[in-house]
C-alpha positions in Angstrom: -36.1 23.0 22.6 -35.7 23.0 26.4 -31.9 22.9 26.2 -31.1 26.1 28.0 -28.9 24.3 30.6 -26.3 23.6 27.9 -25.5 27.3 27.4 -26.9 29.7 24.9 -23.8 30.0 22.7 -23.4 26.2 22.5 -27.0 25.8 21.5 -26.9 28.6 19.0 -23.7 27.4 17.3 -24.9 23.8 17.1 -28.4 24.7 15.8 -26.9 27.1 13.3 -24.5 24.5 11.9 -27.4 22.0 11.7 -29.7 24.4 10.0 -27.0 25.5 7.6 -26.3 21.8 6.6 -30.1 21.1 6.2 -30.6 24.2 4.1 -27.6 23.6 1.8 -28.4 19.9 1.2 -32.2 20.4 1.0 -32.8 17.5 3.4 -35.6 17.3 5.9 -35.1 18.6 9.4 -33.9 15.8 11.8 -36.1 14.3 14.4 -36.5 16.6 17.4 -35.9 13.9 20.0 -32.8 12.7 18.3 -31.5 16.3 18.1 -32.2 16.7 21.9 -30.4 13.5 22.7 -27.4 14.6 20.7 -27.4 18.0 22.3 -27.6 16.5 25.8 -24.8 14.1 25.2 -22.6 16.7 23.7 -22.4 15.1 20.2 -22.0 17.0 17.0 -25.3 17.6 15.3 -23.7 17.7 11.9 -21.3 14.7 12.1 -22.1 11.8 9.8 -19.8 8.9 10.7 -20.1 5.8 8.6 -20.0 2.2 9.8 -16.5 1.8 8.2 -15.1 5.0 10.0 -16.6 3.8 13.3 -15.1 0.3 12.9 -11.6 1.8 12.2 -11.9 4.2 15.2 -13.3 1.4 17.4 -10.5 -1.1 16.6 -7.8 1.5 17.0 -9.0 2.3 20.5 -9.2 -1.3 21.7 -6.8 -2.6 24.3 -6.9 -6.3 23.5 -4.6 -9.2 22.6 -2.9 -9.1 19.2 -4.7 -12.3 18.0 -8.0 -10.6 18.8 -7.0 -7.4 17.0 -6.0 -9.6 14.0 -9.4 -11.4 14.0 -11.4 -8.2 14.3 -9.3 -6.6 11.7 -9.8 -9.4 9.2 -13.6 -9.4 9.8 -13.7 -5.6 9.3 -11.4 -5.5 6.3 -12.7 -8.5 4.3 -16.4 -8.5 5.2 -17.8 -5.6 7.1 -16.3 -2.5 5.4 -16.8 -3.7 1.8 -20.4 -4.6 2.4 -21.7 -2.0 4.9 -18.8 0.4 5.4 -20.5 3.3 3.5 -23.7 3.2 5.5 -24.1 6.0 8.0 -23.7 4.5 11.5 -27.0 6.0 12.7 -28.8 4.6 9.7 -27.6 1.0 10.0 -30.6 -1.4 10.3 -31.2 -5.1 10.7 -32.2 -5.3 7.0 -28.7 -4.1 6.0 -27.2 -7.0 8.0 -29.6 -9.5 6.6 -28.6 -8.4 3.1 -25.0 -8.6 4.0 -25.2 -12.2 5.3 -27.4 -13.2 2.4 -24.7 -11.8 0.0 -22.0 -13.8 1.9 -24.0 -17.0 1.4 -24.6 -16.2 -2.3 -20.9 -15.5 -2.8 -20.1 -18.9 -1.1 -22.3 -20.6 -3.7 -20.4 -18.9 -6.5 -17.0 -19.8 -4.9 -18.1 -23.5 -4.5 -19.2 -23.6 -8.1 -15.9 -22.1 -9.4 -13.9 -24.5 -7.2 -15.8 -27.5 -8.5 -15.3 -26.4 -12.1 -11.6 -25.9 -11.5 -11.3 -29.4 -9.8 -13.2 -30.9 -12.8 -10.8 -29.4 -15.3 -7.8 -30.5 -13.2 -9.1 -34.1 -13.1 -9.7 -34.0 -16.9 -6.2 -32.8 -17.4 -4.9 -36.0 -15.7 -6.6 -38.1 -18.3 -5.9 -36.1 -21.5 -3.6 -37.5 -24.1 -1.6 -35.3 -26.4 0.6 -32.3 -25.8 -1.8 -29.7 -27.4 -4.8 -30.9 -25.4 -2.9 -30.8 -22.2 -1.5 -27.3 -23.0 -5.1 -26.1 -23.8 -6.4 -27.5 -20.5 -3.5 -25.9 -18.5 -4.3 -22.5 -20.3 -8.0 -22.9 -19.3 -7.0 -23.6 -15.7 -4.7 -20.5 -15.7 -7.7 -18.4 -16.9 -9.9 -19.7 -14.0 -10.1 -18.0 -10.7 -7.9 -19.6 -8.0 -9.3 -21.9 -5.4 -11.0 -19.8 -2.7 -12.3 -20.5 0.8 -15.9 -20.0 1.6 -17.1 -18.0 4.6 -18.4 -20.8 6.9 -21.0 -20.5 9.7 -18.4 -20.1 12.4 -16.8 -17.2 10.5 -20.2 -15.6 10.0 -20.8 -15.8 13.7 -17.4 -14.1 14.3 -18.3 -11.4 11.9 -21.6 -10.7 13.7 -19.8 -10.8 17.1 -17.2 -8.3 15.9 -19.9 -5.9 14.6 -22.1 -6.4 17.7 -19.1 -5.5 20.0 -18.3 -2.4 18.0 -22.0 -1.3 18.0 -22.3 -1.9 21.7 -19.4 0.5 22.2 -21.1 3.0 19.9 -24.2 2.8 22.1 -22.0 3.4 25.2 -20.6 6.5 23.5 -24.2 7.5 22.6 -23.5 7.5 18.9 -26.5 5.2 18.3 -29.4 4.0 20.4 -29.9 0.6 18.9 -27.6 -2.4 18.0 -28.9 -4.0 14.9 -26.3 -6.8 15.1 -27.8 -8.0 18.3 -31.1 -8.5 16.6 -29.9 -9.9 13.3 -30.0 -13.6 12.5 -27.6 -15.6 10.4 -28.7 -17.6 7.4 -27.5 -21.1 6.8 
């Protein structure tokens, strides 16, 4: 592999661990260039950090204002980890982010429809006569989901900016070589 400068024991141990993992999981051998890059940068060949794990590590290591930590934390907790947190960091692609933002827009539509239905039942309640009808309308309202806020365009830009910042730091630490958040576009 041309990695003799790293030391024989280091190379043997790392390659042994990698081959053991590949053999036990019956997965294909990793790309040679990727393996060389990880060796040269001193990274573990067997580590499989997920996007969620990286976001937690990244946020914990930031030295920023409390309001910024709160904003990043909210984006990570409510949007990023539930939607892409289980994806391996080195496997994250632009298509994953496109799917995530499309899912957010679809969820917004569901929230708007549920909010409109709840408003309609509340308006109907104001015009109903009779105790039983009003009681039934109140019971129907109690069964409905509460009013929810949608994730607007500005919030989606914040989510993308949070992810882009985290992935830029992952590139700096040579965990990944490409930032898909920098290339993703937001849907309206």
